[in-house]
N, C-alpha and C positions, 0 to 999 in steps of 0.2 A: 612330802617333799618334789617339786615341777622340776621335766627339764624345761630348761627357757634357751629360743634361739630370738635374738635383737637383729631386727635386716635396717640399717641406719649408714648412710656414707659419710656421716658426723663424726670423724673418731672420739672426738674430745666428750661429747655427749654419749658414745655408745659406753666409751670405755668407764666413763663415771656411772651411768644405768646398771652395765655389770655388775661393779664393787658393789651395788647397794644389793643388788639381788644375790649375789654370791653372801655377802653377810646374813643375810635372811634363810640362808642356808638352802639354797637350789642352784644346783647347778647352771651353768651361761655359758652361751657361745654367741658369736658377734658376725653375722657377715655383713658386707656394705654394699654390697650389691645382688641383683636377683639371681644370675646365674651361679654366685655361691652359694647363696641359702639354698638353693636346688642342691646342691652338691653335700653338703652340709646333714640336709635334710634325709638325705638316702643313705647317711652311719650314724642318725640319730634317733630315739625316742621319744622323740619334742611332743611336749604339752601344750605349750604356749609360742605364740610368738609375737612381738612388737615390735611391727611392720611400719616402715616409713612410707610417707606417697611417693614422693619426689626423689626416684631414684637413677642413678646414672642409666639404668640398661631400663628403663619403664616407669610403668604408674604402677604401683605399689595394688589400689586399686582393682586392678586390671586382671593382679594374679591371684587373689585370696582362694578361689575354688580350686584353683592348682596347688595350693599351700595345704588345703584343706582336703586334698585327697591323697597325701602321703598315708602311709599305711598305720600308721599310728594319730590320723584324724585331729591332729593340734589345733585347739582352736587360736584365733588370730585376731588383738587388738591395733586398729590402727592408732599412730602415735606420729602428729603431725603437727609442725613449726604453724602452717598456712591451711589451718581448718577453716571450713565453713558449711552453711546447713546441705548443699547440691552434695557437696561430700559426704557427707555424716551418712546422707538418706543413700546414696548408693553405696557407701560402705556395708549398712546394714542389709540391706540389700542381695549383697551379694554372701550374705552369711558370714560379717564380721562380728565378734563379740562385742565389741567397743569400741567409740570413735573417741582419741581421747585430744586433748591440745598440747602441746609443750610451750611453757615449763611442766612436768606431772610433779604431784607431791608427792613425799614420801607413804601419806596417809592413803593417797588413791592408789599407788603402786600398792601398798599393803591388801589395802581392797579388794581390787583385782586378781592378786593373787587367791586371797583366799575365799573367794567365792567362783575362780574358774575349778581349783583345785577340789573344792567341794560339787561341782555341778561335776567333773570329770567322776566324781568318785561314783557317784548317784548315779551317773548312767552307765558306768559300765557295771556299777552294781544289780542294774534296773534289765540288762541285755541280756536275757533268756534266748533260749535254742530254738524261738520261735521261729517256723521255716512258712514262706509261704508260695503258694501256688503259682508260679512263673508264666505256665501255659506256654505263649512262644516266645517270652520275651529273652532273648540271649546274650551273654555277657556276663564277662566277670569283671570288667574296669571299675575304676573306682566309682567313677560317675553315674555309670549304670548300676550298681551296689549301693549307693546312696539315692535314688532315684526308689528300688526297691524297698529299704528303709524305713520308708517316707508312704510308700502304697502299703506296707505292712501294718503303720498307726495307724492312717487314714482306716483302715478297711475295719479297723473295731471302734470305730468313731463312728457318729450319725452327722457328725458336722459336713458341708457341701464344700466341694474341692473344683478348686482350678488347674486343668492342667497347660504347660504352655510346651511350645516348640515347634520349629520349624515344619513343613510339611512333610510327611513321608517319615518320620522318625517314630513312631508306635505309638500314639497317643491315645486311639482308641483300645489299643493291649494294656495299657497299664489300666483306664476306666473298668476292664475287663475284668483285669488283674485283682481292681478292689472289690468290683462285685465279686468274684468268685470268693476273695478272702473273707468278705463279712458274711454273720450269720443271717441275710437279708432272704426271707422266704421266697420270694416275688422275684419277678425276669427282670433283666437286664432292655431295656428299650430304648431306642437307638433314635437320636431326632439329626437329622442329617439338618442343618439350619440354611446350608447354602441351596437347598431345593426346595426352601421352604416357600411359597408362591405365597404374597396378602391373601388374593380370592379364595383361598385353599385351604388356607392355615388354621381359621377355627373349625373347619370339619374335622382335617386331620390332628389335633391336637385335643381336641373339646371334644369330637364326636360328634351326634346330631341321631333326630328321631327320624321315623319313616314318613316321607309326602315334605318334611321341612321344607326343602327344594327340588327342582324338575328332576335332577339325576336320583334325589333317592326313596330308593324304592324300597329302603329297607334301613330297619336302624343300626347303630354301628357305633361301637363307643372308639373313643379315641386316643392317642396315644398315652396321654396322662389315666386315662382310666383304667388301663390297660398295665400301668408299669406301681398298679396296688400295691402296697407291702416291696417293693422293689426298688429300681434304682432309675433314673434318666439320666440318659445322657447325651446331652447338649452338645453335639458334634459343631465346631466350627461355631461358636456362639456371635464372633464376632462378626456375622454376617446377616443378622439380624435385622432389620428397619426399625430403626425408632415407632412405628405402630406396633410392631410386633414386639418390640422389649415392652413394651408398654403393658399390653396383654398378658407377657408371661411373671411380671412384677406380679402382678394379683394374686396369680394361680400359686407361685412363691410364697406367697407371703401367708395365704389363706388355705392352700392344699383342696380349696376348691371351686368347681366350675359349671359354667351351667351351658349343657348341650344344645347344639342350634336345634331348635323348634321345643325344647324344653322346657316348663315352666318353673322347674324345681332342680337345686344345687346337688352336682353330683362331689362328695368329697373323695379323695386317692391322700394315701399315705405312701410318700415317695422320699427317695433323696436325692439328690441332683449333683451329679459331676459334669462338670463344663468344658470343652476345651478350646484353646484356638490357637493359631500362630501370630496372630496380632499384640501387639501392644494395647492392649484394654485400658491401662491408666490414660496411656498417650491419648484412645481415643473417648475418654472421658473430657478431658481438658481440650480436648477439640469440638464438643460438643455430639460427637458422632455414638456415643454409647453413656445411656443412662448412666448417672452414678449411682441414682441408691438400687438399683438390679445389680451393678459392680459390686456393691456393699452386699446385698444379697447372697452374690454366690462365692463372695470370697471369702472362705475360709482355708482348707488346707488349701496348701502350693506344691505340686510338682513340678519341675520343669524337665524335660528330657534333652539332652543334649545330643548335637547334631552326629552324625557319624564321624565326619573327618576331626570330631575335640575327642573319641575316643577309638581309635584307628585297632589299641592293642586288641578289638574285641569282634576284630574280621576276620580271624583264622575261626574263633567258634562260630561264626555268622556260615562262614562258605562251608565248615566241614556240616555241621546241621541243616543247611538247605541243599546240599548237595546229595547228602542222605537221604532226603526226604525227598527230592524231587526222584532218584532213583529209583526209589521203592514205588511209587506212586508209578511212575513209567515201568516198572517190569524189569529194567536192564540193568545188568551188571553196576555194583559200586564205580566209581569213579576215582584215580588219584589225583590229587593235586600237588600240581609239581610247584617248586619254589620261584620260578620264572612268574607263573599263573596269580602264587599269594604275592609277591612285588608290584607285577601291575594293580590287582586291587588294593594295595598299598599305595601306589603313586597316583591313582586316583583319587577327587574332591569329593565324590558321592553329591550331590549338588539336590538331589531328590531321595537324600539318606536312604533309609532301611528298607525303603520299599523299590526305590530305585536299584537297590544293590540285590534282592530276592527275585527282581526281573531277570536284572543283569544275568546271577548264575543258573536262571529257567533257559536264559537262549543260549548260555555257551553250551548248558547240555544237549540240548537239543543241534547244536553245532557240532558238537562235538561227535554223536551217532556213537558209532561203534568202538572208535579208539578208548583203549583203555586210561586215557590220562589227560587232562586240563593243561591247555596251555593259554597263553594270550593270547593267540590268534582266535582261539574260540569265543573271548569277548564281543558285543556287539562291535560296529565298526565305530558307531560314534563316539565310546569310552577309550575305544584306541586312537582313534584322531585325537582327543581331549590329551590322553596321557601323553602323546607324541608330542604337542603343542607343549605342553608344560615342559616339556625335558628340557625345550630352549629358552626358555624364558631367563631372562638376567637372576641371578643370586640373591634374593632378599638382602641378604646383609652386606652386597657389596657396594660397593657406593660406584653410581653410576656418573659419568662424566652430561654435563649439563652445558648446552651453550645459550646464553643470553647476550643477545644484541642490545647495546643502548642503544633509545628513542627508535626502536621498531614501534611501528604501529601496530593496531589493532589487539591490544589491551595485553600487549609482551609484556613481561616483569625486565625494567630497567636495572643495570648495574647501582651498586651503590657509591660509585667512585666515577671520577671523567678520567679518562686519559690527560696524562700529564701531573694529577693530582700526587698527594703524595698518597700512598697506600696503606691502608689503615689496616691490623692484623687481621688474616685468612681467617682467622677464628671467628671475629665480629661480624666480618663480609657474609662467611655462610649462616650466622642465625639470622642475618636481616635478611639473604636471598629466600633461605630456606621457612622462615613465618610468612617471608610476600607467597610464595608458591602455596604453601598449606593453608592462607588465606585464598586466597584466588581458586584453590581446591573446592575445600568445605562449602563455601558459597555457590560454585557451582553443582556441587554433589546436591547441598540441598535445593535445589532447583528443579534439576531432573529425575530426585525422587520427591516431591511435591513436598518435602517436610515430613517423609514417613520415613521413621529412623531405622525399623528392621531392614527395608529395601537399600538405606544411605549403608547400615552394614554389612548389608549383602552385595554391593554392590563395588563400593571401595576393600573388602575384606579387614574392616577397623572392626574393632569389639566395641559395643556400648558404651563401656567405659573409657575409652580412648575417643569414641565419637564426641562426648561431652565435657569429654576435656579439653579437645580442640573449640569448640564451638563455644568454650568459655575462655582461653586462651586468647582466642579472635575479637569475641563479644559479637558471636553472633545467634541470636536470638530465631527459634522455630518459630515461623508464624501459625 
């Protein structure tokens, strides 16, 4: 038996679907929008969610991970009457169990339920008490716990790993966590791809013999040799030039390389973990990253959430780093006042955990001999940002917009003229909002040079919502 939630604003379909599921012996609830679904999930132990895409208060695809983060960790099946290949790809990439079109047959419903129940039973049975060494990975939010679960699985594997996330989210910490929790006897060797210059790359990576070039006064092993029986961490792999990508590909395929000046090839047995804050798939499409190298690297994937998406971890982070810095500086422990914690929650943390750590260090320096931390101890730029945000319009509040018909310089005209019969307000609003969205998205892509991560960061849109708007207005990425 499975507890099921249907999230769909089509009441007739939802009730018919609910009756079918209940006749199969499974308790089933209905939610007509995303907000209602969140409320219901708080009070139920849900196993499976059937989720529509187009809902009154948002796009279902953009909320898959939020639904999956509830304590029961429900599976999500996308059920839509407007299915397409892009939507299917986006749903699966976001962790959906399946992507199914309406109408759905009785046999398909039965098959989905049987497979989901069997999978969850198997997952629950295999979920042992395995504990991973967390090092300095702090947090208990569902998002971080999910990342730790994947980290534990990858630690016992020999497959390569790609870790993605914004700058400062802790990608290297997770790479170290994978290495430390594995049975690999060798060391973790970090290769910073951002500082790997082309003319020194071969010597740095593959080593050289004495006298092989002017400054080679002695033989030196390269980083790949040092990683023998260990792990190579390629930090910011997306910054590598195409020439270096080609050199790297052969090493990853053969695990052999020739040091500069040597006639013999050297072998090294290593595992690869790559990290990036860029969209490698998009870079492949744009010809900026080799597809064969991407497929060589792409084994397990860990996507680390930004700090603003897991603010429930801020208290734990603040306590951990405050205690750490006070202990290291041999000063009395500081009390975290509610006002200080509220300020930490109000800030958006564009630099993520890295910025957070530096902020706590500065706050403790500013506090000096005072026993408690207050918001005025925070760095000035952080306090300014919090103050500015407190005066920004509420995102849920509709703001008045003045549009002047016939105004030059690309202004958006009103969809009616003075003296004409007025169309319904809803129709006018849809037309105007559509025009504004279209103009905004085209200007956004122009400013961001068609770079999706940059566009998401600048606009505040999720990747799912961005692609949805691009498709809605028939705008193609160049």
